[in-house]
N, C-alpha and C positions, 0 to 999 in steps of 0.2 A: 594207366591209372595216374592222374595228375597228383602233384604234391598236395594241393589243397584238398582234394577228394580223400586221400590217405589221411590227413591231418583230421579232417571232419569225421571219418569213421572212427578213428582212435578216440576223439573227443567224446563221440557218442558212447562208445564201448566204456570209457571210463565212467561217464555219468551213469550208465547202466549198472556198473559194479558198485557205485555208491548207493543206488536204489536197492541193491541186493544186500546192503549191510557193511559193505567194505568201507573202511575209513581211509579216505584219500585227500590229503591237504591240498590247498589251492597251489595251482601251477604244476602238479603232478600228471603224469600221463601214463597209461597202459596201451600197450599195442593189442589190437583185436585178436591176433593170432595166439595169444598165450592162454594156457589151460590153467585155470585156478579153481581150486576146491575150497569149500568153507571160507567163503568170502567174510563172513562177520568175524573171523580170527585173524584178519589181516589189516595192518596199518602201513600207509605209505605217506612219508613225510613231504613237506613242501618242495616244490620244483624238482622232484624225484622222477626218474623215467625207468619204465620197465619195458625193454624192447621186446622184439618179436620172438615167438616160439619159446616162451619160458613156460616151465611146468612147476607150479607151486602146490604142495600138497600137504597142508596141515591137517590133522586128524580132528575129532571133535573138540578135544582139549588142548590142541596144538596151536601155537601163535607164532606169526611171522610179522615182523616189524623193520621197516626200512626207514632210516633218517631222512633228514633233509638234505637236498642238493646231491643226493647219490644217484647212481644208475647201475642197472644190470644189463649186459650186453646179450645179444641174442643166444639162444639154444641152452639157457642155464636150466638146471635141473635141481630143485629144493624138495627133499623128502623129509618133512618136519614130523610126521606122525603126531604124537601127543606130547612132544617137547616144544621147547621154544627156540627160535632163531631170530636174534636180534642184530640188527646191522646198524652202525652209528651214522653220523653225519659226514657229508663229504667223502663217501666211499664209491670206488669205481671196481666194478667186478667184470672181468674180461669174458669173452664168448666161451660157451661149452663148459662152464664151470659147474660142478656138482657139490651140493651141500647135503650131508646125510645126518641128520639128527638120530635116525634109527638105520641100523644096518646089520646084514647078517655077518656073523663072526665065526671063527673056529673055536672049538673047545674039545679038550682031550676027553671029557666025561660025556659029550653027546656027539655022535659022529654026524647027524643030520644037521645041516646049515640052517634048515628052516626052523630048528627049535632053538638056535642060538642067535641072540640079538645083543648088539652093543647099542646103547641108547644114551643120550645125553644132549644138553642144550648146547647151542653154538652161540658165542658172542663175539661180534666184530667191533672193535672200537671205531673211533673217528679218524679221519684222513688216512684210510687204508686204501691200498691198491692190490688187487688179487688178479694175477695174471692168467691168460687164456688156459683152458683145460685143466685147471687146478682142482684137487678134490679136497674137500674140508670134511673131516670125520667126526663122529658123536664126541661131545664133551670137549670140543676145541674152544679156546679162548685167544683171540688175536687182539693185542693191545692197540694203542693210538699211535699214529705215525708210523705205519708198517708197510712194507712192500714185500709181496709174495710173488716170487718168479714164476713164470708160465710153466706148466706141467708139474707143479709140486704136489705133494700128498702131505697134507697137515693134520696132525693130531697132538693135543696136547696144548699148552700155553706158549703163545709167542710175545716176548716182552717188548715194550714200547721203543719206538726209535730205531728199529733195525731193518736190513734187508734179509729175507729168508729165501731158501730155495731147495730143490731137490726131492727125492723120494727114498726115504723119509726127508721132511723138511728140516733143514739146520740153518744156523746163522751163517750169513755170507759176510756181513759187515755192518757197522754202525752207521745209521744215517747222520748226516750233518744237518741238524735241525735249527742251527743258529741263524740261518739266512732268513 
């Protein structure tokens, strides 16, 4: 398949999503192989790209928002349910990352995992890089100018201007943002 043909298919798919109620700004592009539910609850900013094989699942009352000049690499998984996932401008999300606004959890009071859920909005600031295969858990807030190392598990609040990594995610160092 030629590069032009793939581009044309993705452009047509993007237009079809707009016609189905998705809010997609000028210059944004969606790959046709992505699985997207409840399109009316999704906003994609100017010049942003959603690459192949993404799964985006907002519930009826859930919302997904991707800011301008951002991209999500292939094979991302976004379980939003009825919460909100807000991603800022100039954000790069690596391949195979998972975002859970709703996730099973353990409780000493209920032994069945299907009866225990942790739910919360996820907010990602501006100028953020999230490395490959990272997992972002419910209720997480990532500030501006943040780098999350690959294979990290993030829960809680990550302050502006730092590099984080690990499982669980911890501060590695402060970013030099003066340049």
